[in-house]
N, C-alpha and C positions, 0 to 999 in steps of 0.2 A: 504494500500500500504506500509506503514511503517512497519507494522507487518510482511508482506511478505519479505521485504528487510532484516529485522533483522533475521528472520528464515533462509533465504537463506545464509546469511553471517555466521550464526552459523554452519549450516550444511557443508558448503564448507570449513570453517576454520578447522573443526575437521578432515576432510579427506585430506586437502591440495591440492588434485588434483582430477580431474574427474576419473582418474584411481583408486585412493584410494577409491573413493565413489563407484565405480563399484565393487571393491573387498569386500567392506562392505556389499553391497546388495547381493553379491554372498554367503558370509558366512551366512547372515541372511536366505537366501533361503535354504542353506544346513541344517541349524538348524531346519527349518520347516519340511524339508524332513525327517531328522533323527527322529524328533518327530512323524511324520506320520507313520514311519516304526517301532516305538517303541524302537529306539536306544537311549541310554542315555550317550553319550560321547561327 
């Protein structure tokens, strides 16, 4: 339980808001999609 709390605090503090976390996940998904299509930018 303590490890979960520490991980959650670390993730939320790096993004500051849930909106920021959503944008981070969106960019991560775009990176995977670009890799799947062979784009390297």
